[in-house]
N, C-alpha and C positions, 0 to 999 in steps of 0.2 A: 248747789243744789245734792238736797238727798235724795237718791232715787229709788230706795227701796219704800213701799205705802206703809202708812204707818198700824195697819193691820194686812197679814196676809191676803194676797187676791188671787183665785183660784182661776185661772184664763182655761178657755177654750183652746185645743192646738188649733196653730195660724194658719188662716186657709189662703189658699194662693186665687180665689175667684180674680174674675177681672171685671173693674166698675167704669162705667162709660161715668165719663166728664159730666154726662148729664143728669145719669142716675146720682151720682157726688154731690148735683146743684142740689136736687130735690132731697137732699138729706142733712140740710141744715137749721133743722128743730122746730119750724115754724108747724111743719106739716105730721100730726100723729100719725101720721100712715105711713109713713117712712123712720127708719133710724134717724140717730143724729150719729155723725160719721166729719172727723176731722184726718186729711190725710197727709204725711210728713216723708220728704222723699219720697212719694211716689205710694208709698207704704198708707193703708187705710186704715185706720182704729174709730171701733164701735164705741163714742162718749155719750150715749144714748143715756146712761144713766147719772150722767153729770150735771148739774140744771145749772153749772155758768156756761154751758154753749147752747144752751138753749134761748129762746125768744128776748126773754129778759137779761140773759149771762153778761157775768164782765167778757166772755172771749166767746161771744155768739157769732163775734166777725169771725173765726178760723172754721166755724161749723159750715159744713156743705162744699169744702173746695180742700185744693191745697196747701196748706199754709206756710212750707218748708222757707221762704223767705222773710217774713215777716217774725216766723219763732225764732230764726236764727239772728235777728236783729233786736228781736223783745220789742218789738212793735204791737202798736194795736189798729195802726192804719189799715183799711181796707184795703189800700191801694198795693199796700205791702204785701198782702198775703195772696202769693201766685207763687208755683212751684219752683221757678227760675232762681237757684241759690248759688249759684257754681261761681259767682264774681265775686262773695261775699268773702271780708277776710279773713284769714286763718282764725280769730276768736270768736266770730262770728259761725266760723263751721261747725266752732268745737261748741259753741251754745247750742245750734242747731241739731248736732249728737248727741249733747246732752239732753235734750227736748224727747227724740227718739228714745232713747233710752228710758226716759221717766215713762213717756207712754207704752213702752213695749212693756211696761213691768206692772201698767193698772190698768190697762182698757185691750179688748179682744181684737187679734188684725183679721181682718176681714177682707180682706184681699188686695191689689194691683191696680193701680189708677192705668185704664186704658191707655195705652203710649205713653207712658211717663216713660221718661230719659233722664230724669233726673237721681237717680238712685247714686 
């Protein structure tokens, strides 16, 4: 996996706002009044500019939730889109870490999921 974007992305400084699970769930790409967010390891990324996370996108399953487990397992199954990843294999934990790096080089960090313990 290449971590560097093809074109340089100017990112805002990371924010550390606390984002409730309820608010995050509204940021699933289906409501134009809300941004589209994906959380990984409790960190919330704004993916609004990427149609892949929108209602018809191939990665829509990740939008509006902490999808750490699914990303670590390279899974698009909705039931795997949950924050708990502590019991994943070392190989899957590395994949998850790679996804976190990939997102952090492309998308603005908006904050942390309220009550998250999966850092």
